[in-house]
C-alpha positions as CSV (number, residue, x, y, z in Angstrom):
1,M,29.7,-17.6,6.1
2,T,32.7,-15.5,6.4
3,D,32.6,-11.7,5.8
4,E,34.8,-12.0,2.8
5,T,32.3,-14.7,1.4
6,R,29.5,-12.3,2.1
7,L,31.3,-9.4,0.4
8,S,32.3,-11.3,-2.6
9,M,28.9,-12.8,-3.0
10,A,27.2,-9.4,-2.7
11,R,29.6,-8.0,-5.3
12,S,28.9,-10.8,-7.7
13,L,25.2,-10.4,-7.4
14,V,25.4,-6.5,-7.9
15,V,27.5,-6.9,-11.1
16,A,25.2,-9.6,-12.3
17,G,22.3,-7.3,-11.7
18,L,24.0,-4.4,-13.4
19,I,24.5,-6.5,-16.5
20,L,20.9,-8.3,-16.5
21,Y,19.3,-4.5,-16.0
22,I,20.0,-3.9,-19.7
23,P,18.1,-6.7,-21.2
24,A,15.5,-6.4,-18.6
25,N,14.9,-2.8,-20.0
26,I,15.3,-3.5,-23.5
27,L,13.5,-6.8,-24.3
28,P,9.8,-6.9,-24.3
29,V,8.2,-8.2,-20.9
30,M,5.1,-9.1,-22.5
31,T,3.1,-9.0,-25.8
32,I,-0.4,-8.0,-25.9
33,T,-2.7,-9.2,-28.7
34,I,-6.0,-7.2,-29.0
35,T,-8.2,-8.0,-31.8
36,G,-5.5,-9.7,-33.8
37,Q,-3.1,-6.5,-33.3
38,V,0.3,-7.8,-31.7
39,E,2.2,-5.3,-29.5
40,P,5.3,-6.2,-27.6
41,L,5.9,-4.1,-24.6
42,T,8.9,-3.3,-22.7
43,I,8.9,-1.9,-19.3
44,M,8.9,1.6,-20.6
45,G,6.6,0.6,-23.4
46,G,4.0,-0.6,-20.4
47,V,4.3,2.5,-18.7
48,E,3.7,4.6,-21.7
49,E,0.6,2.5,-22.6
50,L,-0.7,2.9,-19.1
51,Y,-0.2,6.6,-19.0
52,D,-1.9,7.0,-22.6
53,S,-4.7,4.9,-21.2
54,G,-5.3,7.5,-18.3
55,L,-4.1,5.2,-15.8
56,M,-1.4,7.8,-14.6
57,P,-1.5,6.6,-10.8
58,V,-0.6,3.0,-12.0
59,A,1.9,4.2,-14.5
60,A,3.6,6.0,-11.9
61,V,3.8,3.0,-9.6
62,V,4.9,0.9,-12.4
63,F,7.6,3.4,-13.4
64,L,8.9,3.7,-10.0
65,A,8.8,0.1,-9.0
66,S,10.3,-1.3,-12.3
67,I,12.6,1.4,-13.5
68,V,13.6,3.8,-10.7
69,V,13.7,1.4,-7.7
70,P,15.8,-1.4,-9.4
71,F,18.2,1.1,-10.6
72,L,18.5,3.0,-7.3
73,K,19.0,-0.4,-5.4
74,L,21.9,-1.3,-7.9
75,A,23.3,2.1,-7.4
76,V,23.1,2.1,-3.8
77,L,24.5,-1.4,-3.4
78,S,27.4,-0.5,-5.7
79,W,28.2,2.6,-3.6
80,I,28.0,0.8,-0.4
81,L,30.4,-2.1,-1.9
82,L,32.7,0.2,-3.3
83,L,33.1,2.1,-0.1
84,H,33.5,-1.2,1.9
85,G,36.4,-0.9,4.1
86,S,36.6,2.7,4.2
87,S,35.9,4.8,7.3
88,E,34.1,7.5,5.2
89,L,30.3,8.0,5.3
90,R,29.8,5.0,7.6
91,R,26.5,6.4,9.1
92,Q,25.1,7.4,5.6
93,R,25.9,4.1,4.2
94,T,24.0,2.2,7.0
95,T,21.1,4.6,6.7
96,M,21.1,4.1,3.1
97,Y,21.4,0.2,3.6
98,R,18.3,0.3,6.0
99,I,16.3,2.4,3.4
100,L,17.2,-0.1,0.6
101,H,16.3,-3.1,2.8
102,Q,13.0,-1.5,3.5
103,V,12.3,-0.6,-0.2
104,G,13.2,-4.1,-1.3
105,S,10.1,-5.7,-0.1
106,W,8.1,-3.7,-2.6
107,S,10.5,-4.9,-5.5
108,M,8.4,-8.0,-6.4
109,I,5.0,-5.9,-7.1
110,D,6.2,-5.8,-10.8
111,I,6.4,-9.7,-11.1
112,F,2.9,-9.7,-9.1
113,L,1.6,-7.3,-11.8
114,L,3.0,-9.3,-14.8
115,S,1.6,-12.5,-13.5
116,V,-1.8,-11.1,-12.8
117,L,-1.9,-9.5,-16.4
118,T,-0.9,-12.6,-18.0
119,A,-3.4,-14.7,-16.1
120,V,-6.1,-12.2,-16.4
121,G,-5.1,-11.5,-20.0
122,Q,-6.3,-14.6,-21.5
123,L,-9.6,-13.0,-22.7
124,G,-10.3,-15.4,-25.6
125,I,-10.3,-14.1,-29.0
126,L,-10.6,-10.4,-28.0
127,A,-7.2,-10.1,-26.2
128,S,-4.5,-11.9,-24.9
129,V,-1.4,-11.3,-22.9
130,K,1.7,-13.3,-23.2
131,A,5.0,-13.1,-21.0
132,E,8.1,-12.5,-22.9
133,P,12.0,-12.9,-22.1
134,G,12.3,-9.5,-20.7
135,G,10.2,-10.4,-17.8
136,L,12.6,-13.1,-16.8
137,F,15.7,-10.8,-17.0
138,F,13.7,-8.4,-15.0
139,A,13.0,-11.0,-12.3
140,A,16.7,-11.9,-12.3
141,V,17.5,-8.2,-11.4
142,L,15.2,-8.2,-8.7
143,L,16.4,-11.4,-7.3
144,C,20.1,-10.3,-7.5
145,T,19.2,-7.1,-5.6
146,L,17.4,-9.0,-3.1
147,F,19.9,-11.6,-2.4
148,A,22.7,-8.9,-2.6
149,A,20.8,-6.7,0.2
150,E,20.4,-9.9,2.3
151,I,23.8,-11.4,2.0
152,Y,25.6,-8.1,2.7
153,H,25.0,-7.2,6.4
154,P,25.3,-3.7,7.4
155,S,27.7,-4.5,10.4
156,L,30.3,-5.0,7.6
157,I,30.3,-1.5,7.2
158,W,31.4,-0.6,10.5
159,K,34.2,-3.5,10.6
160,D,37.9,-2.2,10.3
161,R,39.3,-2.9,7.0
162,R,42.0,-5.1,8.4
163,T,39.4,-7.5,9.4
164,T,37.6,-8.3,6.3
């Protein structure tokens, strides 16, 4: 794969991730039914529900992994890609890319939690959990950031603009 192809694909994935981030956070990711009461939850709604239930550490993990990390990954990737070809801040961009790559391995924890909640949530007539479209958009955002970070190699940061 050429450097230009890598750059183009990474940019496309970041733009797609930015677009998908909006419905991922606006649409419900799950619907919880407890004793006949139906409650659709967005990601933030789920965080609030966990917090209100006294599960503050879990709420913090979900908030960080579901809201903060995907946004920061998109922001950092955008910054790296916008400065591509520039000699400015190369060392900082490389460091940020490496941090982003390490954090990326924790990105899928949300999908795992949603899957577990959906599977465990089938509690017969008392309660159930159903996955909703927001979860698909959220998974798509995670995949876009994951693939963009994998496709864009940090060595591209150090190449001269004339060679890309």
